N, C-alpha and C positions, 0 to 999 in steps of 0.2 A: 667356844672356839679359842684357841691359843693366840694371844696377842704377841706380835713380833714387831721389830723395827725394819725399815727399808733395807738396812745393811744386812739383816738376816735373810731377806729375800735373795740378795745377791749371792749369799753363801750356797743357795740351792742351784746356782747357775754355774756351769763349767764350760770350758772352751769347746766349741762345736755344738752346743745345745741349740735346739729350736725353741724359741720363746715366743709365745703368742700374747699380744696385748689386746685387751678389750677396748671398746669405744669405737667411734667412727668420726673422723676429723678429731680435733682436740676434745670435742664433746664426749663425755664419758670415758675418756682415756685415763689410765693410771697417772698419778701426778709425781710420785716420789721413787717408785721402784726402778724406772729407767735410769734415773740420775744415779741411784745406788749401784746399778750394774755397770754404768759408765765409769764410776769411781773405782770399782773393782778392776775393770779392764786397764785403766791407767796404772793402777798399782801393780798388776801382773806384768804389764809391759815394761814398767820401771825396773823390774827384776829380771827382764829378759825372757819372760815366759809368753807363749802365744795365748791370746784370748780374743776370740771372735765368735759371735753367735749369729744364728739365722733368725731374722726378725719377721714375724707375721703379724698382721693386724686386720681390723675390719676395713680400713681405708688409710687415709693419712692419720697422723697422730698430732703431736705438738712438739715443741722444742725440748720438753722434758723427756721425750722418748727419742724420736728421730734425730733431733739436733744433738742431744747429749751423747747418744751412742755413736753418731757419725763423727763428731768432734774427737771422741775418745778412740777412734779407729777400732771400734768394737763390733763392727757389722761385717759378716761374710756375705750375706745375701738378704734381699728385701723383697717382699711381695705383699699385697697386690697393687698398692698405690702409695704415693708420697707427694708431699708439697714442700718439704723443708729444704732451705737453701744449701745447708751443709751436706745433707744426704744427697741432694741432686748433684752437687759438685763432685762428690766422691763416686757416684754412679757414672757420671760422664768422664771421669778420670780413669775409669776401669778398675777402681779399687773395691767396689761393691757389685756383686751380681744382682741384677734387678729383673724381676719377672713382672712385666706390666700385663694385666689381664682384666677381663670383664668381672665386675663385682658380683654379678649374679652366678658366675661359674665357680666362685672360690669355695663355697661351702662343700659343694659336691667333690671337688678335687682334694679338699682337706679330709673329708670322710674317707676317700680312697687312698689317702696317704701318699699322694703324688709328691708332696714336699717332705715326706718322711714323718716319723713319730714326733708329736709335740711333747717336749720334755716338761715344760712349765707354762701354764696359762695364768696371766695376771689380769684381773678385771677389777673394775670399780663398782661398788655397790652402795646403796643407801641403808640397807638393813639385811640381816642374815640370821636364820634360826639355827639351832643346834642340829636340826634334821637336814640342813643343807638347802633350805628355801631362801632364795636370794632375790632381793628387790634391787634392780639395776638403777643407774642414775640417768643421765641425759642421752644415752645411746644404747642400742642393743647390738648393732653390728653383727660380729661373728661370735659373740660371747657364748650362745648356746652350743655351737659346734666345737669351739675351742675347749669348753669345759667338759663336754662329753668325751672328747678323745685325748685330752691331755693326761699325762701320767700324774702330774701334781698341779694344784691350783693355789694361788695366793690371791687374797682379796684385800684391796684397799677400801676400807669402810670410810666413806667421805661424809662427814657430819655437816658439810656445807649445804647439802640437799635435805629437805624435810621428808619425813616418812609419809606424809599425807599424799605424796604423789603415787602411792599404790593405786594401780588401775590405769596408769599412763601407758604401760607396756602390754603388748599382746604377743606372747611367746608361742610360736607355732613352728615345729620342725618337720622337715620332709624326710621321708625314707628314700633309700637308694632304689634306682631302677633294677629290676622291672616291677617293683612293688610301690611305685610312687602313685599316690592317689591325686585326683584333681584337687586343687586348692579351693576350699569352699568360701571364696570371697567374691561377693557380687557388687560391692560398693566400697568406696574408700573408708566409710565409717564402720564397716563390719568388724566385729570382734570374733576371732576364730580360735584363739588359744588361751593361755593362762596369764595371769597378772605377774607372775614371778617365774624365775628360773630355778629349777631344782637340780642339785648336783649331789654326787656321792660325797658325804661329809668326810669320809676316810681319805679322800684325795686332797683335802684342804690342809695345807702345811702351816698356814697361819693367817692372821688378820692384822693389817696395818691401819691404824687410825690416822685419818687426815682431816683437814678442814680447809679445802682449797677450791677456788672456782676453776672452771674450764679456761684454758688459754685461748679464748676466742680470737680468731685472726681479724684484724681491722680490715674493713673493706675500703677501697678507693672511693672518694667522693664522686657523685654523678657529675657529668659535664654535658655540654651541648650535644655531643655525638651520641653518648649513651641515651640521653633523653629522646633524641630523634629515632634511635633504634627501637626503643620502647614504644613510641608512637606508631612507628611503622608496623610493628608486630600487632599491636592492638587494632589498628585499622584493618590489617589483613584478616584478623579473626572476626571482626565485625562483618566484613564483606563475605567471609565464608558462611557466617550465620545467616545473612540475608539471602545468600544463594541457596540455602537449604543443605549444604554439605556438613554444616554443624547444626545440631538441633537447637531450637530456641531455648531449651533447658540447659544448653551448653554441655561441655565435656570436662572431665577432670584434667587438671594441668600438672605436668611434671616440669620442673624448672631446675636448671643447673645452679651453680654457686658463683657469686661475684657481682660486680657492679652493673653489668649488663642485665643479669637476671633480676636484680633489684629494680632496675629501670623499667623492665618489661612489666613486672608485677605492679609497679607504681602507675604506669600508663593504663593498665587494664582497670585499676581501681578508679581512676579518674574518668574513664570513658563510660558515660551513662548507658550506652547500648549493650555493654557486657553485663550479663546477669550474675548473681551470686553463683559461685562455683566451688567445687572441692579440689583439694590438692592431693595427689598421690605421687610422692617423690622420694628421694633418698635422704635429703637434708632440708631442714626448715631454717630459714634465716629470719632476721628481724622484720623484714618486709612482709613476710607471711603472717607473723604475729600481729603487725599493725593492720593488715587486711582482715584478719579475723576479728579484731577489735572493732573495726569499722563496719563489719557486716558484709564485706565483699567476698570473703572466703568462709564457707559454711563449716568446713571440716578439713583437717590436714593430717595426712598419714605420711610417715617417713621412718627412717631407722635412727635418725639423730636430730637432736634439738640443738643446732649449732648457732646459738644466738649470743648476743653480747651479755655481759654481766648485768647491765641495767635492764635489758629486756627479760632476762631470766628472773630477775627480782620482781618484775611486773607480773610475770606468769605465776610465780609462787605467791605473790601478794594478793592475787585475785583468782586463786586456783578453782574456786567454785564455778567461775565463769568458764575457765579454759578446760577443765577436766573432761567435759563432754564434747570438746571440739578438737582434741589432739590425741594421737596415738603413735607409739613407736613399735616397730616390728623388727625381726631379724632381717638383715640385708638380703638374704636369699628370697624373702617374701616381698620386701619393699621394691626390689629390682627385678622381680620374676617376669620373664617374657609372657607367660600365660596370663598374668594379671593385666599387663600393659595392653595386650590384645583384647581381653574381655571388657575392660573398662573403657576402651577407646581413647586412650590418653592423647592429649596434645603435648608433644615433647618439645621443650625449648631449651637448647643447649648452645654452648659457645664454641667457636672455632679459633684456632691460631691463623689458619689460612684456608682458602677454598680455591679450587681451580675452575676453569671455564667449562669443564665437563660436569661439574657438580660434586666432585670428590672433596672431602673435608679432612684436614689434618688438625687433630686436637692435642697432639702430644710432643712433637719434635720440632726444634728450630734448625733450619737448613738441613733437614733430613736425619741428622744423627745426634743432636743434643736433646736429651729428654728434658721436658719441663716438669710435668707432674705424672700424667698417665691417662689412660682412657677412662678409668673409673667406671661409672655406670651409664655414661652417655649412649653407648651402643645398645645397652640393655633396653633402653627406652626408644631410641631412634628407630631401630630396626623392627620394632613391634608396635609402634604407635599408630594412631589414626592419622595424625599429621606429624611429621618430623621437621622441625624448624631449627636451623643453625644460624646464629647471629655473631657478628664481629664488627669492629670498626674497619673501614676500608683501607686504612693505612696505619703504620706504626713508625716509631722512631722519627717523629717530625716529618712524616711524609717520605722518608727514605726507603721504606718497605711498603710494598703493596700487598694487602691480604688476599687480593685476587690475582692469581698467577696462571700461567699456561698449564702447569701440572704441579700438584702438590708434591713437596719434597718427601713427604711421608704420608701415607693414606691410612686413616683409622676408620673412616666412614665412606664407603664407596658411593658412586652416583646412584646406586640402586636403593640406598637408605636415606638419601637426602632429598626431601620433597620441596623444601622452601629455604631460600637463602636470603638473609636480611643484613643490610649494613645501614649506616646513617644516610646513605644515598638513596635507598629504596628497597623494594622487594622483588625478588625473582622467584616466580612460581614455576617450578621445574616439572610439574606433573603433566603428563601427556605430550611431552616434547622430545624430539630426537636429539642426539648429541649436539648438532650444530644449532638447533633452535635453543637449546639450553645455554650454549655459549653466547649466543646473541642476547638472551635475556639477562645473563649474569653481567656481561660487559656493560650493557645499556643501563641496567638498573642498580647494580651493586658496586661496580668498580669506581674508584675515585676519578674525577675528570682528568687529573694529571696523568693517569695511566691508560685511559680509554684508547687513545691513538696507538699507543705501544701494543696493547692487547689486540686491537683490530689488525694491526700489521702482522702479528703472529697468526691470527686466525686466517688471514689471506694466504700466508705462506704454507699453512697446514692444510693444503688442499688434497683431495683424494681420500679414499677410504671412508670408513664409517665414523670414526672419531676424529676431531680436529687435532691432529698430533703431528709434531715435527720432531724427529729423533735428535737432530742436532740443536734444536732451539728450546726444547721443553724446560730445561733447567737454567737457561741463559740469564734469566732475571736473578735467580739465586746466586749464580756464579758472579754476576756483576756486583751484587751487594757484598759478597765475600771478599772480592778483590778491590773494589772501589768504594764500598760503603754507601752506595745509593743506587737503587734499582732503576731510577729514572735515566741513568746513563746507559742503559741496555741498548745494544744494537744487534740486529738479527743477521744471521747468515742466510744467503739465498738457498743453500743446500738443504734438502729435506732431512 
């Protein structure tokens, strides 16, 4: 394979191109090509020339891609998910078109060229043969689909990762409807594909050698509230098991990313009533690896190993132990609704806010400012055995209530949310009508400082099937926007 530099990759990119980056989160994302393309954009702009590209990826990337390109004003559009501050600011300013979408749907739409032709795919690998057999690094994401449909491929060969991880990946691709076969996966530990990704070597324009770790995002430290959320979730699951709604053998867990997810997994590990279980998720964090080491998790399947540098060193240092307990799949498989239904996943994801009807907002602040995106949360929540959403009951030192009359943006409707958890308690919404759900959420999940306010709203929202007041539904949001504190909300008597 021809070896090139990162600046040579930038030479293959022109204004208006669609560039697809491998990886999923910073895990497995290219480390130097995005920076080089950003540098080219700045040089072109300095000469008065237009230069913007359409950026596709498995999910979020890292500052070396999303951050560098956004700061260089080199992005025309972005999909399907992002977490970078500079990218987010540009999207909210209207400078970048952003298509937020379900992770499980992305591969199909890419195959159908909904986003146009992919001019260049850039992926990270550990090893590559002359025949085009590629050993990926710490994520699979969309790499198989990107490489199959891209006109050209550039490969960052990252020597930071050892070649002994061959066998970590399970590459399985779906065909398009109506010729899509059932996915032959019956357990989280099943292997159904190949260890490597094979591409047409004629499409590879060059290999860039690197030796760089993933840009793992630091997680916030746990606090008393996240610990209580974790304990509440663990207690609920134990009660479900004792009631017979969860088998004593337990069910596989899907968990979102962040300090609440870590707190939940930590609480589950501590609780002696919860047996060893499997993970079937999209991202594995340090807490999962610790639980595998402790024997609390028997096997973990995902599309990305998004762990800290120290945690990754632990995995590589004792790979004989971990190699039979971890697997990475394409995101179309890790997030596929068919598998979530078949395995009976317990889906645990986080919310920005929830309303008293049971709707959840995962993505937007005050209705119009994107935070990150929906990601894979709905892939799992809408197709799981039990869908749990968790959040703190307040934010901004109590000035914002996470429990509101009506979410300012709805990602997960009341039909997909079965259980809501805050540090205050658990609201089991199953088998309840809208007003019963409202009562359960206010009594069990709302912060005490907001319960009277929410009860006043509930009393005003009389009549009809849903507890809804047209004039008051967003009054808490409006009060925060104008006065900076939802506690100052007052209701109008008009419906």
